[in-house]
C-alpha positions in Angstrom: 0.2 -0.2 -0.1 1.7 3.3 -0.9 1.8 6.1 1.3 2.4 10.2 0.6 3.9 11.9 3.6 2.6 15.7 3.1 5.9 17.4 5.2 4.1 20.7 5.0 0.9 19.2 6.5 0.7 16.8 9.4 -0.8 13.6 8.4 0.1 10.8 6.1 -2.2 9.6 3.1 -2.5 5.8 2.7 -4.3 5.2 -0.6 -7.4 3.1 0.0 -11.2 3.4 0.2 -14.0 4.7 -2.0 -15.5 7.3 -4.1 -18.5 7.7 -6.4 -19.4 10.4 -8.9 -18.4 13.5 -10.0 -19.9 16.6 -12.2 -18.0 15.4 -15.2 -19.9 12.4 -15.0 -23.6 11.9 -16.8 -24.1 9.9 -14.0 -23.2 12.5 -11.1 -26.3 13.5 -8.8 -26.5 17.1 -8.4 -28.8 16.9 -5.4 -26.2 15.4 -3.2 -26.2 17.3 -0.1 -22.7 19.4 0.2 -22.3 21.4 3.2 -18.9 22.8 4.7 -17.9 21.4 8.1 -20.8 19.1 8.3 -19.9 15.8 9.1 -20.9 13.1 6.6 -20.2 9.4 8.2 -20.4 6.0 6.9 -23.5 3.8 7.7 -24.9 0.2 7.2 -27.3 1.8 4.9 -24.8 2.9 2.4 -23.0 0.9 -0.5 -22.9 -2.3 -0.4 -20.2 -1.7 -3.1 -18.1 1.5 -3.0 -15.1 3.0 -3.8 -12.0 3.2 -1.6 -10.4 6.7 -1.9 -8.3 7.3 0.6 -7.2 6.9 4.3 -5.4 9.4 6.4 -3.6 8.9 9.5 -2.0 11.6 11.5 2.0 11.5 11.9 3.6 11.1 15.6 3.8 14.1 17.5 7.6 14.7 17.3 7.2 14.8 13.4 4.2 17.4 12.8 4.4 20.7 11.6 1.4 22.9 11.0 -1.4 22.2 8.9 -4.7 19.8 9.0 -5.4 16.7 11.1 -6.1 13.4 9.2 -9.9 14.3 10.5 -10.0 17.7 9.1 -8.6 16.6 5.8 -10.8 13.7 5.4 -14.1 16.2 5.8 -12.4 18.5 3.4 -12.1 16.0 0.7 -15.8 14.4 1.2 -16.9 17.9 1.0 -15.3 18.3 -2.3 -16.3 15.2 -3.6 -20.1 16.0 -2.7 -19.8 19.3 -4.1 -18.9 17.3 -7.5 -22.4 14.9 -7.0 -20.3 12.3 -5.4 -21.8 10.8 -2.2 -18.7 10.5 -0.2 -18.4 9.6 3.6 -15.7 9.2 6.3 -15.2 5.9 8.1 -13.0 6.2 11.5 -10.5 2.5 12.1 -9.4 2.5 15.6 -5.9 1.0 16.4 -5.4 -2.8 17.3 -2.2 -3.8 19.1 -1.8 -7.6 18.8 0.1 -9.4 21.7 1.9 -12.9 21.4 4.3 -14.7 23.4 7.6 -15.9 21.7 11.1 -17.0 22.5 14.5 -14.7 22.6 17.9 -16.1 21.3 18.5 -17.7 24.4 15.4 -19.5 24.6 13.5 -17.2 27.4 9.9 -16.4 27.1 9.2 -12.9 26.4 5.9 -11.0 25.7 5.9 -9.0 22.3 3.1 -6.7 20.6 2.8 -4.8 17.1 0.5 -2.8 15.5 -1.9 -4.9 14.0 -4.4 -2.1 12.8 -3.2 1.4 12.8 -5.8 4.0 13.6 -6.9 5.8 10.3 -9.9 7.8 8.7 -10.9 6.5 5.5 -13.0 8.5 2.4 -15.4 6.2 1.0 -18.0 6.7 -1.4 -20.8 5.7 -3.9 -23.9 3.0 -3.7 -23.4 0.2 -6.0 -25.2 -2.9 -6.5 -22.2 -4.8 -7.5 -18.5 -4.3 -8.3 -19.7 -4.7 -12.0 -22.0 -1.6 -11.7 -21.2 0.4 -15.0 -21.3 3.6 -13.1 -19.1 2.6 -10.4 -16.3 1.7 -13.1 -16.7 4.9 -14.9 -16.5 6.8 -11.5 -13.4 4.6 -10.3 -11.9 5.9 -13.3 -12.8 9.2 -12.8 -11.8 9.2 -9.2 -8.5 7.9 -9.8 -7.6 11.2 -12.1 -9.1 13.4 -9.5 -6.8 15.9 -7.9 -8.5 17.3 -5.1 -7.3 20.4 -3.8 -6.9 19.4 0.0 -4.5 17.1 -1.2 -2.5 19.1 -4.2 -2.4 22.4 -3.1 1.0 24.4 -2.2 2.6 21.9 -4.5 2.6 19.2 -1.9 1.8 16.3 -3.6 4.6 15.3 -6.3 3.9 13.0 -9.1 5.5 9.5 -9.4 5.5 7.0 -12.0 4.1 4.8 -10.0 1.8 7.2 -8.5 0.7 9.9 -11.3 -2.2 11.1 -9.2 -3.2 11.8 -5.0 -6.0 9.1 -5.5 -4.6 6.8 -8.2 -4.8 3.7 -6.0 -8.8 4.3 -5.5 -10.5 0.9 -5.7 -13.6 -0.8 -5.3 -14.5 -2.6 -2.2 -17.6 -3.3 0.0 -18.6 -1.1 2.7 -16.5 -2.0 5.8 -19.2 -2.3 8.0 -21.3 -4.8 6.3 -20.4 -8.6 6.5 -20.4 -10.7 3.2 -23.9 -12.2 4.2 -25.4 -8.6 4.4 -23.9 -7.8 0.9 -25.1 -10.5 -0.6 -28.9 -10.3 0.6 -28.7 -6.8 -0.8 -27.4 -7.4 -4.2 -30.4 -6.8 -6.8 -31.1 -9.9 -9.1 -31.0 -8.3 -12.6 -34.3 -10.2 -13.6 -36.3 -8.5 -11.1 -34.9 -4.9 -12.1 -35.9 -5.9 -15.6 -39.6 -7.4 -13.9 -40.3 -3.5 -12.6 -38.7 -1.5 -15.2 -41.1 1.2 -15.9 -43.4 0.2 -13.8 -46.3 2.9 -11.7 -45.9 2.3 -7.9 -42.9 0.3 -8.1 -41.3 -0.7 -4.8 -37.8 0.0 -6.3 -38.8 3.6 -5.7 -39.6 3.2 -2.3 -37.0 5.7 -0.5 -37.6 4.0 3.0 -35.4 0.8 4.1 -38.3 -1.4 4.8 -42.0 -2.2 3.6 -45.1 -4.1 4.8 -46.3 -6.9 2.8 -50.1 -6.9 2.5 -51.0 -9.0 -0.4 -49.3 -11.9 -2.7 -50.7 -12.7 -6.2 -49.1 -15.9 -7.7 -49.2 -17.1 -11.2 -50.7 -20.9 -11.6 -47.8 -22.1 -13.9 -44.5 -21.4 -15.8 -44.9 -22.3 -19.3 -42.2 -22.5 -22.4 -44.4 -19.8 -24.0 -46.0 -16.6 -23.5 -47.6 -13.5 -24.7 -47.8 -11.5 -21.3 -45.5 -8.4 -20.9 -43.1 -10.2 -18.8 -41.8 -12.5 -22.2 -38.9 -10.8 -22.8 -37.4 -10.5 -19.1 -35.0 -13.4 -19.1 -33.9 -15.4 -22.0 -34.6 -18.5 -19.3 -37.8 -17.6 -17.7 -41.2 -17.8 -19.6 -44.1 -16.6 -17.7 -47.9 -17.7 -18.4 -50.5 -15.4 -18.5 -51.5 -16.2 -15.1 -48.5 -14.5 -13.7 -49.4 -11.5 -16.1 -52.5 -11.2 -14.5 -50.6 -11.3 -10.8 -49.1 -8.4 -11.9 -51.9 -6.5 -12.9 -53.9 -7.6 -9.5 -50.9 -6.2 -7.6 -50.8 -3.0 -9.7 -54.8 -2.5 -9.3 -54.7 -3.2 -5.9 -52.2 -0.6 -5.0 -53.8 2.2 -7.1 -57.2 1.3 -5.5 -55.1 1.4 -1.9 -53.9 4.9 -2.5 -57.4 6.1 -3.3 -59.1 4.2 -0.5 -60.7 6.6 1.2 -63.0 7.3 -2.1 -64.2 3.5 -1.6 -64.6 3.8 2.1 -62.0 1.1 3.2 -60.8 0.4 5.9 -62.5 2.7 8.4 -60.1 4.6 9.9 -57.6 4.5 7.7 -55.0 7.2 6.1 -56.6 9.2 3.1 -54.1 7.8 1.0 -52.3 4.6 1.8 -48.8 4.7 0.3 -48.8 1.2 -1.3 -45.9 -0.3 -3.9 -45.8 -3.2 -6.5 -42.9 -5.7 -6.8 -42.7 -8.2 -9.6 -41.1 -11.1 -8.6 -40.0 -14.4 -10.7 -43.5 -16.5 -9.7 -45.8 -13.9 -7.6 -46.2 -10.3 -7.6 -47.0 -8.3 -3.9 -48.2 -5.4 -2.7 -46.4 -3.6 0.1 -47.4 -0.2 2.1 -45.2 1.9 4.2 -41.8 3.6 3.8 -40.5 3.1 7.1 -36.3 3.8 8.0 -36.4 1.2 10.9 -38.1 -2.1 11.9 -39.3 -0.8 14.9 -41.5 2.3 13.4 -44.5 2.2 15.1 -46.7 2.7 12.0 -45.7 -1.0 11.3 -48.0 -2.4 13.9 -51.0 -0.1 13.1 -50.8 -1.2 9.3 -50.2 -4.9 10.4 -53.2 -4.5 12.7 -55.2 -2.9 9.4 -54.6 -5.4 7.1 -54.0 -8.5 9.4 -56.5 -11.4 9.5 -59.1 -10.6 12.7 -61.2 -12.7 14.8 -64.6 -12.1 13.5 -68.1 -14.2 14.1 -68.8 -16.9 11.3 -71.9 -15.8 9.3 -73.8 -18.5 10.1 -72.6 -20.4 13.5 -71.2 -17.3 15.2 -68.3 -18.8 16.2 -65.3 -16.6 15.8 -62.7 -17.5 13.7 -59.7 -16.0 11.9 -60.5 -14.4 8.7 -58.6 -12.4 6.5 -59.1 -8.9 5.5 -60.5 -8.1 2.2 -60.9 -5.2 0.1 -64.3 -4.7 -2.2 -64.7 -2.2 -4.7 -68.5 -1.9 -5.3 -70.4 -1.8 -8.5 -72.0 1.1 -10.1 -75.5 0.2 -8.3 -76.1 -1.6 -5.0 -77.8 -4.6 -7.1 -74.3 -4.7 -9.4 -71.8 -7.3 -8.4 -68.6 -5.8 -7.0 -66.3 -4.3 -9.7 -63.1 -5.7 -7.7 -62.3 -7.5 -4.9 -58.9 -8.5 -3.1 -57.9 -10.7 -0.1 -55.1 -9.3 1.8 -52.3 -11.8 3.3 -53.4 -13.2 6.8 -50.0 -12.3 8.4 -48.5 -9.2 6.6 -44.7 -9.2 6.7 -41.9 -6.8 7.0 -39.4 -6.6 4.2 -36.2 -5.1 3.4 -36.7 -2.8 0.4 -34.9 -3.7 -3.1 -33.4 -0.6 -4.6 -33.0 0.6 -8.1 -29.6 0.5 -9.4 
């Protein structure tokens, strides 16, 4: 790992961690917040794949001169990246001292220690589904050639054949706060992205971390031929019209829930229920809500509203657990219902997939 000592500063830069997009890239997001002096810390919600931009550490006090500390320089680098539409963050890595027993030349046992990990402040950026993401690759290439002012002002950085730029050592890595299992869980199936492309009320557009699944619609079969809108979703999967009908039911229910008050259901519900649709390989689901945490009190309220309840049987009068349903009445009291749906008896919380 290459290092660059800033003799006129007070820190050492070890090239390592992550970045994302800049203003010269077509994918750069101008809506990324950039407030000078504000702290942008890495969390588990970022990533899962990111670009390691640089890791910075303070030099020993005996060798320090005037200049920025590692934390100050990292915050400034994050600010420069964010000004260019790059969602950048800082990540603190504490020092780790390992101790072990060994023998000296005379065979006597002695206790030794070494720095297994040095204290550093890393700058990381980007939110990619995997390392092959097209935006990730373009951004990494840009970052490697980016010369941030905080690292290049006053001619401190000196170009060398092996290190043509201050961020030439940037590379793609996973969010250090996530385990490999968590990364695998967050990876989006390409087929799911295709099935939900351009769908109104798509769950992929939900900005929350969780939603509550309240209804599921399944296709009856998977066949070798199809004429539905799913036909070209995958060369390996052909879906029958029954699954296409399941998708239509899910979308219609979501639309109806978003205007639930017009149909008088459910009693005491919000005027507009934020309902979403997600089409999977063998089913389509309807989910409600946009929650940042799994203990959001609205989750319990929605689960109670849509979940099965004890109701007296119309003939025996005995209370039985009965699933809730949603009916859109016909044009007249004598007309059959225009549409009706049965909700899942037990709504389930799911982590939202994200559009990439």
